[in-house]
N, C-alpha and C positions, 0 to 999 in steps of 0.2 A: 427653760424658763418656766417658773411656777405659774399655774393658772387655776381658776375656779372651775370645777366640774360639778355637774348635777348628777348625783348618784341615786339609784333606786335602792332603797333600804328595806322595802317591804311590798308584797303584792297580795291582792285579795280578789275574789270573784264571787258572784252569786248567780244562780240559775233558778228560775221558778220551778216548782214541783211538777207542774203538768208537762208531759212530753207528748208532742204531736208527731206521730210517725207518718211516713208516706202512705202507708196503708190506711191510716185514719183519714188522710186527706182525700184518698180515692173514694171515700164515702160521702164527701162533701162537694166535690167538684170532679169534672171529667178528667181524670189523670190516673196514674198508677206508679208504683215504686220504680219500675224499670225506666219509665219516661223521665221521672225526676232525677233519679240517681245517675243515669248515664249523661244527662245534660248539665247537672250541677254538682254532683258528688254528695248531695245532701240526702240523708236518710231519716233524720229527725230534727226537731227543734223544740225549744221550751217556750211555753206560752204563759204569760202572767195572768193572774186572776183579775176579774173585772175591777175589784176594789184595790188591787195592788198598784201603788203609785211608782213612778220613776224614782222618786226620792227614797222610797222604801227599799228598792233594789240597790240603789247606790249606797245607802246606809250600811247594808249588810256586807257589801264588798269592801267599803272603807274600814269598817270595824275589823274585818279579817286582815286587811293590809296593815292597820295600826298594830294589831296584836303581833303579826309577824315582824313588824319593824321595832317592836318594843317601845312604842310611844303612846301618848294619850292625846285626846283632842286638844288639850291645852297647849300642846307643843306646836300646833299647826299655825303657820303664818298666812296661809292661803287655802281656800277650797275652790277648786276649778272643775267644772262639770262640762263634758262634751256630750251633747244630746240634740236630737231633732224632735224629741217627743217629751217636752217638759210637762211637769205637773200642771202648771198654769201658764197663761200668757205672760203674766207677771205676778209675783216676783220670780226671779230666776230660781231654777231648781237648786242651784248651788247655795242660795240663801236659805231655802227650806232645809236642805241637807245640813248646813252649818248650824241651824237651830236645833235640829234633831241630834247632832253630834255634841252640842254644847261647847263650841269653840269660844275663845275669848271674844268679848264684845269689841268690835272694831276690826276684826279679822276680815280682810276682803274676800268676797265670794261672788263669782259670776259664771255665766254659761257661755259656751262657744258652740255655734251651730255651723259645722262644716260637713254635715252628714257623715258618710263613711270615713272621711279624712279627719273627723273631729278630734280623735285622740291625738293624732300626729300634730294637729294645729295646737291643741291644748298643751301638750308636753313641750312644744316649741316655745310657746308663750311663757310657761312656767320656768323653763330653762333660761330664757332671756332675763326674767325677773331675778333669778338666782345670780346670774352673772353680773347684773347691775347692783347687786347687794341689797335689793329691796326685800327679799325674803330668804329664809334659810331652810325651812321645812314646809312641805305642802302636800296636800292630797289632790291627786289628779285622777279624775274618774271618766270613764266612758260608759254610758248607760242608755238603753233604749227600750221603749215599750211599743215596738213596731206593730204588734198584733192589733193595736187600737186604730191604726191607720192603714190596715191591709183590707182590700176588697176580697172577701173570701169566696167570691164567685168568679174572680179573675185568675185563671189557672197559670197565667204567665208570671204573676207576681206573688200570689199567695203561697206558692210552694217554696219561696226563697227565704222568707224572713222569720226571725225569731226574736225573743226577748232575753235580756240579761244585763249584767253589769260587771265591769272589771275596774280595779283601782290600783294605783301605785302610790307609795309614799316616797317622796324625793327629799334629798337633803344636800346642802352645799358641802363640798369636800375639796381637797386640794389635789391638783394633778401636776404632771410634769409638762403637759402640753403636747404629748405624743399620742399616737394611735394605740399605745400600750396602756394608757390610762384606763381606770375603771370609771364608768359613768357615761353620760351622753356625750359622744364625741362630735356629732354633727347633726344638724337639722336643716331641712329646706322645705318650704311650702309654696304652693302655686294655686292659681285659679284662672278659669276662662269662662266669664259670664255669658258668652255668646252661645253656650251649650245648655242653657237652663231647660230647654224644652225636651231634652233627651232623657232626663231623670228628675222627677219632681213629684210633689203632692198637689192634688187638684184643688186644695182649699187653702185658706189663710184668713187672718183676722180682717184685713182691709178688703180683700177680694171677694170672699164668700161667707165670712163670719162663721166658718167651721173648718175643721182640720183637713177634710178631704181624704183621698186615698192615694197611695203610691202608684205612679205610672212610670213606665220605662220603655225606651227604645233599645231593646237588648243588643241588637247588632252593633249599634253605634257605641253603646257603653263598653261592650267587649273590646271593640277595636281601639277605642281611646284608652281604656284602662291599662292594657298591656304596655303600650308605648309610654304612657305617663308614669306608670310605676317604675319602669326601667329607667326613664330619664331621672326621676328623683333618686333612685338607687345609685346611679352613676355619680350624681352630683354630691351626695353625702359621702360616698367613698372618696371622691376627689378632695373634698374639704378636709376630711380627716387624714388624708395621706395613706389610705388603705387600698387594698386591691380585692378583686373578686375572690381570689384564692385564699384570702385571709378570713373569709366569712365562715363561722361555725354553724350558724343557723340563718335561714331566710324565713322570716315570719311576716307574710303579707296580710293585708286586709282579707278577711275570709268571705269573699263574695261568692265565688264558685270554684270548683276544682279545675275547670278548664283555664280560667284566667290565671290561677295560681301556677299551674303547670307551664303555661306559656311564659310567664315571667321568669320562672326558675330556669327554663331552657335558654332564654335569651341572656340571662345573667351567668350562664354556665355553672349553675349550682346543682349538684347531684340531688336526685330525688330524696335520698335518705337524709339530706340536710334541710329539707323544706318542712316546716311545721304546718300541719293541717288539722283544723278543728271544725271546719265547716260541715263535716259529715254529721256531727251530732249537735252543733249549735245553730246551723243555718247561718244566714247573713244577719248579724246583729248590729250592723252599721258601726256607730262610734264605739260600741262595746266590744267589737270583735277582736281587736288587737290586745287590749288589756286583759280580756278573758283568756286569750291564747297565751299571753305572757304568764299570767298567774297560774294557769293550769300546767304549763310546761315547767315552771319553776317548782310547783308543788309535786309533780311526778318525777322530778329529777332529770328531765330532759335538758333544760337549760341549767348550766352549772356556773359557778364562780369563774370568771375569766373568759367566758364565751363571748364572742363578738357576734352580735345579732343585728341583721339588716331588716328594717321594717318599712316597707312602702305601702301607701294606701291611695285610693282614688274614690271619689264619691260625687254626689249631686252638687251642682254649682256651675260647671264641673270644678271640683277642688281636688288637689292631689298633693302628695308630699312624701318625705322620707325621714327616717331616724336611723342613726347608727349608734348602737349602745353596747358597751362592754359591761357585762354583769359581774 
């Protein structure tokens, strides 16, 4: 039976010029490369300039994605941005981005804040809009300016996060309705609002009138993340009628190497099939998955026809999964 599939037709990414290594951090806070790398797998991360806006990074990622897709901004029916670090409280960063891109007047643009699960949430929403026939072509972006909300004196959090942007261009296409189709085969998103105090920012417009800093209960996050990401993975595989052995690549949210390894083991995915970029990106929250997708497509790791399983978990708690055939 014929069906509508959402196909990724172009990818793009952007990383700020400044690279902050673990050795650099050891001069700022009591830590060292061995302590950070053994616990997180992170060795460096990119840091945006003070004047570099979230929309600036998103623009560069989308421009690269549009070039790779062979389209222009006038072709876009939607601009959707996943971020927890917007340019302004309002308007949405997606609207600012749409203005910089020069999309058609009337093109919808809005933000999604689901923290590290943001891109999974955003692509799920865009996929649903494609299936409903509301849009045909869209830019979906994950972008974060996390260095602006990191407490650089807190060694438990400042070593984890980085800045960057990733984007995909999606387009409606026709499929056969099987797991062999190209495009987004399945999505699933979840949340548990009772867990908000385990991963959060200390500020907010209504509460403190400032953005605050990231705080995290690392043990609780680790314990929850592994189970949640596996749950989402199993569900999207079930929805698509696929099995663990069908997976060509496991591309999880890049939080830290221990979580990634645990998820891979529980899903019976061989180490060589797990994509890891956290070592040189750090945790870029909503940007981590599209960054890893774009980098992996660009370097030839992800090839046409590959089945990619993408689970994520973040503050909220939010979590979810995508199953995509490229």
